[in-house]
Every structure is written in structure tokens, then in C-alpha cells.
C-alpha positions as CSV (number, residue, x, y, z in Angstrom):
1,M,16.5,-22.2,-11.2
2,L,15.7,-20.1,-8.1
3,L,16.3,-21.2,-4.5
4,G,16.7,-24.8,-5.9
5,L,13.1,-24.8,-7.1
6,S,12.5,-27.0,-10.1
7,A,9.4,-26.7,-12.4
8,A,8.2,-30.0,-11.0
9,A,8.6,-28.8,-7.4
10,L,6.6,-25.7,-8.2
11,A,3.9,-27.8,-9.7
12,D,3.7,-29.9,-6.5
13,A,3.6,-26.8,-4.2
14,G,1.8,-27.5,-1.0
15,S,2.1,-31.3,-1.0
16,P,3.4,-32.5,2.3
17,N,5.1,-35.5,0.5
18,T,7.2,-33.3,-1.7
19,D,10.8,-33.8,-0.6
20,S,12.4,-31.5,-3.2
21,F,10.3,-28.5,-2.3
22,L,11.1,-26.1,0.6
23,Q,9.5,-27.5,3.8
24,P,8.2,-25.6,5.5
25,M,7.6,-23.2,2.7
26,P,8.5,-19.5,3.4
27,W,5.3,-17.7,4.2
28,I,5.9,-15.1,1.5
29,L,6.2,-17.9,-1.1
30,E,3.2,-19.6,0.2
31,M,1.1,-16.5,-0.4
32,S,2.1,-16.6,-4.1
33,V,1.7,-20.4,-4.6
34,N,-1.4,-20.9,-2.5
35,P,-3.5,-17.7,-2.2
36,N,-6.1,-17.8,0.6
37,R,-9.4,-18.0,-1.3
38,T,-11.4,-19.3,1.7
39,L,-10.9,-16.0,3.6
40,R,-12.0,-14.0,0.6
41,D,-15.3,-15.9,0.5
42,E,-15.8,-15.6,4.2
43,S,-15.2,-11.8,4.1
44,C,-17.7,-11.4,1.3
45,A,-20.5,-13.4,2.9
46,H,-22.2,-10.4,4.5
47,C,-21.5,-7.8,1.8
48,E,-24.5,-8.2,-0.5
49,G,-27.4,-5.7,-0.6
50,N,-27.0,-2.1,0.7
51,N,-23.9,-2.5,2.8
52,P,-22.6,1.0,3.5
53,L,-19.0,-0.1,2.7
54,G,-20.0,-1.0,-0.8
55,A,-17.2,-2.7,-2.8
56,M,-14.8,-2.0,0.1
57,C,-16.7,-4.4,2.3
58,C,-15.4,-7.4,0.4
59,G,-12.2,-9.2,-0.7
60,M,-9.7,-10.1,2.1
61,C,-6.6,-11.7,0.6
62,A,-8.2,-11.5,-2.9
63,F,-5.1,-10.7,-4.9
64,W,-6.2,-12.9,-7.9
65,E,-9.2,-10.8,-8.8
66,N,-10.0,-7.3,-9.9
67,P,-10.7,-5.3,-6.7
68,R,-13.0,-3.0,-8.7
69,S,-15.4,-5.9,-9.2
70,Q,-15.6,-7.1,-5.6
71,A,-19.1,-5.8,-5.0
72,A,-20.4,-8.3,-7.6
73,I,-19.1,-11.2,-5.4
74,E,-17.6,-12.8,-8.5
75,K,-14.2,-14.3,-8.9
76,Q,-12.9,-12.4,-11.9
77,K,-9.4,-13.3,-13.1
78,W,-6.8,-10.6,-12.3
79,E,-3.1,-10.5,-12.6
80,G,-2.5,-9.7,-8.9
81,P,-0.4,-12.5,-7.5
82,C,3.3,-12.3,-8.1
83,N,5.0,-15.1,-10.0
84,E,6.5,-17.5,-7.5
85,R,9.8,-17.6,-9.3
86,L,10.1,-13.8,-9.1
87,V,9.2,-14.0,-5.4
88,G,11.9,-16.6,-4.8
89,Q,14.5,-14.4,-6.6
90,L,13.3,-11.4,-4.6
91,L,14.1,-13.3,-1.3
92,V,17.6,-13.9,-2.5
93,D,18.1,-10.3,-3.8
94,L,16.8,-8.7,-0.6
95,K,19.4,-10.4,1.5
96,G,22.0,-8.4,-0.4
97,W,20.2,-5.3,1.1
98,G,20.3,-6.8,4.6
99,V,16.6,-7.7,4.5
100,D,15.7,-11.2,5.5
101,L,12.1,-11.1,4.5
102,E,11.6,-14.8,5.2
103,S,12.2,-14.1,8.9
104,L,9.4,-11.6,9.3
105,Q,6.3,-13.2,10.9
106,P,2.8,-11.8,11.4
107,S,3.4,-11.8,15.2
108,D,6.3,-9.3,14.7
109,L,3.9,-6.6,13.4
110,F,0.9,-7.6,15.5
111,D,2.8,-7.5,18.8
112,T,4.1,-4.0,17.8
113,I,0.7,-2.5,17.1
114,K,-1.3,-4.5,19.7
115,G,-4.1,-2.5,21.3
116,R,-3.8,0.3,18.7
117,T,-5.1,1.2,15.2
118,L,-2.6,1.2,12.4
119,W,-3.9,3.7,9.8
120,F,-2.9,3.7,6.2
121,I,-3.9,7.0,4.6
122,G,-3.2,7.5,0.9
123,D,-4.1,6.8,-2.7
124,S,-4.5,3.4,-4.5
125,Q,-0.9,2.5,-3.9
126,T,-1.4,2.8,-0.2
127,Q,-4.7,0.9,-0.6
128,Y,-2.9,-2.1,-2.1
129,W,-0.4,-2.0,0.6
130,Y,-3.2,-2.0,3.2
131,L,-4.7,-5.1,1.5
132,A,-1.4,-6.9,1.8
133,V,-1.0,-6.0,5.5
134,E,-4.6,-7.0,6.2
135,C,-3.9,-10.4,4.6
136,F,-0.5,-10.8,6.3
137,L,-2.3,-10.3,9.7
138,S,-5.3,-12.5,8.9
139,H,-4.4,-15.0,11.6
140,Y,-5.3,-12.4,14.1
141,L,-8.7,-11.4,12.7
142,A,-11.5,-11.1,15.2
143,K,-14.1,-11.3,12.5
144,A,-13.8,-11.5,8.7
145,P,-16.1,-8.8,7.4
146,R,-14.5,-5.3,7.3
147,A,-16.0,-2.6,9.4
148,A,-16.3,1.2,9.3
149,P,-13.6,3.2,11.2
150,T,-16.0,4.8,13.8
151,N,-19.5,4.2,15.2
152,K,-20.5,7.7,14.1
153,S,-22.2,8.0,10.7
154,A,-21.2,11.7,10.2
155,A,-17.5,10.9,10.9
156,N,-17.5,7.9,8.6
157,L,-19.1,10.1,5.9
158,W,-16.2,12.6,6.2
159,L,-13.8,9.7,5.6
160,V,-15.4,8.7,2.3
161,K,-13.3,9.6,-0.7
162,F,-15.4,11.1,-3.5
163,D,-13.2,11.2,-6.7
164,E,-12.4,14.6,-8.1
165,W,-11.9,14.9,-11.8
166,R,-8.3,15.6,-12.7
167,K,-6.7,15.2,-16.1
168,L,-5.6,11.5,-16.6
169,K,-6.6,10.7,-13.0
170,G,-9.8,9.5,-11.3
171,S,-13.1,9.0,-13.1
172,P,-16.3,10.9,-12.9
173,K,-18.1,7.5,-12.9
174,A,-16.0,6.0,-10.1
175,S,-18.0,4.9,-7.0
176,P,-17.2,6.6,-3.6
177,K,-14.6,4.8,-1.6
178,P,-15.5,4.5,2.1
179,S,-12.8,3.9,4.7
180,V,-12.5,0.4,6.1
181,C,-11.0,-1.4,9.0
182,A,-9.9,-5.0,9.7
183,E,-10.7,-5.7,13.3
184,L,-8.1,-7.9,14.9
185,R,-7.8,-9.4,18.4
186,E,-7.0,-7.5,21.6
187,N,-8.5,-4.2,20.4
188,T,-6.2,-4.0,17.5
189,R,-7.2,-2.7,14.1
190,V,-5.7,-2.0,10.6
191,C,-7.6,0.7,8.7
192,F,-7.4,2.4,5.3
193,V,-8.6,5.9,4.4
194,R,-8.4,7.0,0.7
195,V,-7.0,10.4,-0.1
196,H,-5.5,11.8,-3.3
197,L,-4.3,15.3,-2.2
198,V,-1.8,16.2,0.5
199,E,-4.1,18.6,2.3
200,E,-6.8,15.9,2.6
201,I,-4.5,14.0,5.0
202,A,-5.0,16.9,7.5
203,H,-8.6,17.8,6.6
204,P,-10.7,15.8,6.8
205,V,-8.8,12.6,7.8
206,L,-6.5,13.5,10.7
207,R,-9.0,15.9,12.0
208,V,-11.7,13.2,12.1
209,I,-9.3,10.7,13.7
210,K,-8.3,13.2,16.4
211,N,-11.9,14.2,17.2
212,D,-13.9,11.0,16.7
213,V,-11.6,8.0,17.4
214,P,-11.1,7.3,21.1
215,K,-7.5,7.1,22.3
216,S,-6.2,7.9,18.8
217,K,-3.1,9.5,20.2
218,R,-1.9,5.9,20.8
219,D,-2.4,5.0,17.1
220,I,0.0,5.0,14.2
221,A,-0.8,6.8,10.9
222,V,1.2,6.0,7.8
223,I,0.5,8.7,5.3
224,N,1.3,9.4,1.6
225,S,0.2,11.5,-1.3
226,G,2.0,11.9,-4.6
227,L,0.9,10.0,-7.7
228,H,-2.3,12.1,-8.2
229,Y,-0.1,15.1,-9.0
230,G,1.8,15.6,-12.2
231,V,5.5,16.0,-12.0
232,W,6.4,19.7,-11.3
233,D,2.9,20.5,-10.0
234,G,3.1,23.5,-7.7
235,K,0.0,22.4,-5.9
236,Y,2.0,19.6,-4.4
237,E,4.2,22.0,-2.5
238,A,1.2,24.1,-1.4
239,G,-0.5,21.1,0.0
240,F,2.4,20.5,2.3
241,D,2.1,24.0,3.8
242,F,-1.4,23.2,5.0
243,L,-0.4,19.7,6.3
244,K,2.6,21.0,8.2
245,T,0.6,23.7,9.9
246,F,-2.0,21.2,11.0
247,I,0.6,18.8,12.4
248,K,2.4,21.6,14.3
249,D,-0.9,22.9,15.7
250,H,-2.2,19.5,16.9
251,R,0.9,17.3,17.2
252,E,0.1,16.2,20.8
253,D,-3.4,15.1,19.9
254,L,-2.5,13.2,16.7
255,P,-1.4,9.6,16.2
256,H,2.3,8.8,15.7
257,I,2.7,9.9,12.1
258,I,5.1,8.3,9.5
259,W,5.4,9.6,6.0
260,K,5.8,6.7,3.5
261,D,7.7,7.7,0.3
262,T,6.1,7.7,-3.1
263,S,7.3,4.4,-4.7
264,P,8.9,4.3,-8.1
265,Q,6.9,3.8,-11.3
266,H,8.4,1.9,-14.2
267,F,6.7,3.3,-17.3
268,E,8.5,3.7,-20.6
269,Y,8.7,7.5,-20.1
270,E,11.5,9.5,-18.6
271,N,12.5,8.3,-15.1
272,G,9.5,5.9,-15.1
273,Y,6.9,8.7,-14.5
274,Y,3.5,8.7,-16.1
275,W,2.4,12.3,-16.4
276,W,3.7,15.8,-16.2
277,I,1.6,18.8,-15.1
278,D,2.8,20.9,-18.1
279,D,1.9,18.3,-20.7
280,S,5.6,18.3,-21.8
281,R,6.2,14.6,-21.9
282,G,5.0,11.2,-20.9
283,K,1.4,10.2,-21.4
284,T,0.4,13.9,-21.1
285,A,2.3,14.7,-24.2
286,G,-0.2,12.8,-26.3
287,G,2.1,10.0,-27.2
288,P,1.2,6.3,-27.6
289,P,0.1,4.6,-24.4
290,P,2.8,2.6,-22.5
291,E,3.0,-1.0,-23.6
292,K,5.2,-2.5,-20.9
293,C,7.1,-1.8,-17.7
294,R,10.9,-1.4,-17.9
295,P,14.0,-1.2,-15.7
296,F,15.7,2.1,-15.1
297,T,18.7,2.9,-17.3
298,E,22.1,3.3,-15.7
299,Q,22.0,7.0,-16.7
300,E,18.7,7.4,-14.8
301,L,19.9,5.6,-11.8
302,Q,23.0,7.9,-11.6
303,S,20.9,11.1,-12.0
304,E,20.6,13.4,-9.0
305,E,16.8,13.1,-9.2
306,M,16.8,9.4,-8.8
307,K,19.5,9.5,-6.1
308,A,17.2,11.8,-4.2
309,G,14.3,9.4,-4.5
310,G,12.5,11.0,-7.5
311,W,10.6,14.3,-7.8
312,Y,7.8,13.4,-5.4
313,N,10.0,12.4,-2.6
314,R,12.4,15.2,-3.0
315,V,9.5,17.6,-2.4
316,A,7.8,15.6,0.4
317,F,10.9,14.7,2.4
318,K,11.9,18.3,2.6
319,H,8.6,19.4,4.1
320,M,8.1,16.4,6.4
321,R,11.6,16.9,7.9
322,E,10.7,20.4,8.7
323,V,8.0,19.2,11.2
324,G,10.0,16.2,12.4
325,V,7.8,13.5,10.8
326,P,9.8,10.2,10.4
327,L,10.3,9.0,6.9
328,L,9.8,5.4,5.7
329,D,12.1,5.4,2.7
330,A,11.6,2.3,0.5
331,F,12.2,4.0,-2.9
332,H,15.6,2.6,-3.7
333,I,14.9,-0.9,-2.5
334,T,11.8,-1.0,-4.7
335,L,13.6,0.4,-7.8
336,P,14.7,-3.0,-9.1
337,M,11.1,-4.5,-8.9
338,W,10.1,-3.4,-12.4
339,Q,8.9,-7.0,-13.2
340,M,6.7,-7.2,-10.1
341,H,3.8,-4.9,-11.1
342,M,0.2,-6.0,-11.2
343,K,-0.1,-6.3,-14.9
344,D,2.0,-5.5,-17.9
345,K,0.6,-2.0,-18.6
346,D,0.1,-0.9,-14.9
347,C,3.6,0.2,-14.0
348,S,2.5,1.9,-10.7
349,H,0.9,-0.8,-8.6
350,Y,2.7,-3.9,-7.5
351,C,1.7,-7.6,-7.4
352,S,1.6,-9.4,-4.1
353,P,3.6,-10.8,-2.4
354,G,6.4,-8.5,-3.3
355,A,7.0,-4.8,-2.8
356,Y,4.2,-4.4,-0.3
357,E,5.6,-7.1,1.9
358,V,9.0,-5.5,1.8
359,W,7.5,-2.2,2.9
360,T,5.8,-4.1,5.8
361,Y,9.1,-5.5,6.8
362,L,10.6,-2.0,6.9
363,L,7.6,-0.5,8.7
364,T,7.8,-3.2,11.3
365,D,11.5,-2.7,11.8
366,M,10.9,1.1,12.2
367,L,8.0,0.7,14.7
368,K,10.1,-1.7,16.9
369,G,12.5,1.1,17.4
370,T,9.8,3.8,18.1
371,D,8.7,5.0,21.5
372,L,4.9,5.0,21.0
373,R,2.5,6.8,23.4
374,E,0.8,4.7,26.1
């Protein structure tokens, strides 16, 4: 039994007359027990037809459905919400890390970013985190439909991600992914821009934000790239050379930049990774597809690679430190969450609420101690 929750209490979740259940229910547990389907429907109401945002227009707080199907305005079953028992245990475990996730309130983050745009720039892992933050701040929404990041068509087009074909990554049939923003009260926004490669963070994304978003120097940009490279890919290092040069040349005209680490994967292959650039192991070695996620072995946890945060973070942290970019390091606190992925064979993305809310806690704590530009 977790947090004193019986099966009967879980069945009665949300009932005001339930004495045995937690009252009031912690917000993070509420997100798992009672997902907000009303907001999902409201956010999709104006997304039919030729909306320029396509599937990205729709689906606020829609963790129960396949995000790839949102353009169809259909509620398709999807293993996105975390099991409430796992969420309850997570709340207990996190306190051992000194993280009181129950204490975090939407106002903590909103008051920190008020009057600014909080940019999430990264791949699908960052996209799912953006969706979690958007839902977390839904009380402050100025309007439900998502919006484009600028009022300039050319700038918005630069911020559309057109998938490139790379072995085991992307799809030649995948639809373009426009950038989107949730417009909050008091001139506050949370936006997501999809990138796969490190150099794309600089060009086109930061370049467009610098040139076409008013007062963007006051904004905050949380950036990441990693999982669209195979382990040991030399192009990952090369991409950082381009990004570092751009940051050094334009630092005073850019938002406050934070590098978010690449989170652990929990595949059955070595160190939880999925693919290696030299085809030497993992899925690229032509072996059977992974059947389930798994915890790290004690030997893996004690390896120098995992102590350093895995291959991706060892590379990225070195380069970002060279240009003084703050690091949001959530790798080790996320390592134990192998049971909190979206579905059994997807051991990269996480269900919600879970890891993404932990990252939001850490980000909020970091921003509270940051001297942001006025």
C-alpha cells in the first residue's frame, strides 16, 4: 500500500465524501487520477480544417491519447498517464532526494516566468515535457487554442521542423511539426520548437527568436539535443562547435539559455541506450526489438559512464560549460523511473505525471535563483 492508499480509496478518487483518501489530493496525484479532458476538448475546438498548426494545434492536457492522432479530433486510447500507485511511490521516493514535489504549485513557476516566454527547444522528449508544463500552468491560460510563436509567417516557417531521414530515426512520411505557444495571462507564454540536431538550436531557432520575437532577451530558453544521434556519433561533437560559436557571438541578444540534460533510456541494451552509430550493438546490431523497459544493473550504475550522466551528457556538458551555459542535470534523479515510461516498448519517453513534473520542479528551483534580464 502506498501513502496509505487502498484499492477502494483509489476507486473512489475525487469523491468529496471519501474519508480514507487524501484530502485535498496532491495536485500531481490528481493529474493521474482525474486527467483534464475538458481542456483537451476546448483546445481542439478551433483546430479543424486548414489550421496552420496542424496536429500541433490540438490536445492540451491530453495525456491519455496518441498525440500523433490529435489532428483527427478523436479520443484514441494511449498509455500516457502514469499509474497513480507509481506516482504515489514517486512522491515518497523523491523526498529521499530532498525533492518535495507535492509542495510545487503552478504559481511557483508562473510567478518566476511572468511577462516572459519560456521556450522549450528540443526533440520529442522535450516536446512531452512542454506538454506537461503547459498542462501544469493551464490555470493561467489566456485562451485555450495554441498559437504560433510570432506574427510573421516567414519566421514561423523557419521554426517548422521538417523531419530528416536518419537510420532508425524520423520518418519520410511524418508531417511537419510547427512551433506552438500556450498564451498565458500577463503577457506570459510557454512555447515549444522542435529540433533534432544541435546546430538547429542556433540556426534557425535562436536566430529567429533573436531577430523576430520582441524583447526576447528577457526570455528563457531551455535547450536539448541528443537522442537523434547514435552513441559515439562524431557529428554530435561537431554540432556543439557551431552552437558555442553562435552563443559567444550573440550572447547579449539571446534569451537566458539553460541546457537540459539528455534523460536516461531504459531499453534492454547496454546502459539502456537504443542505437549506436557504428551498428555495433543495440537495435542497430539487427537484434530482436526490445520487449520491455528495465532497471539499470548495479554494474551499470557504478560505471564511469553512468556516473558522468551517460554518453550524451558527458559530451554536452563539456561544451556547454565552455561557454558558461547553466546545466539542468536531472539524469540521476530520473534513473530509477524505469517503470514510468509511456508504454512498455517505448523506453525513452515518460508517462505523466512523473519525470516531466520532476524536471519542472528542478527548473523552477533553478529559475528562482537566477538573475534574469529586465
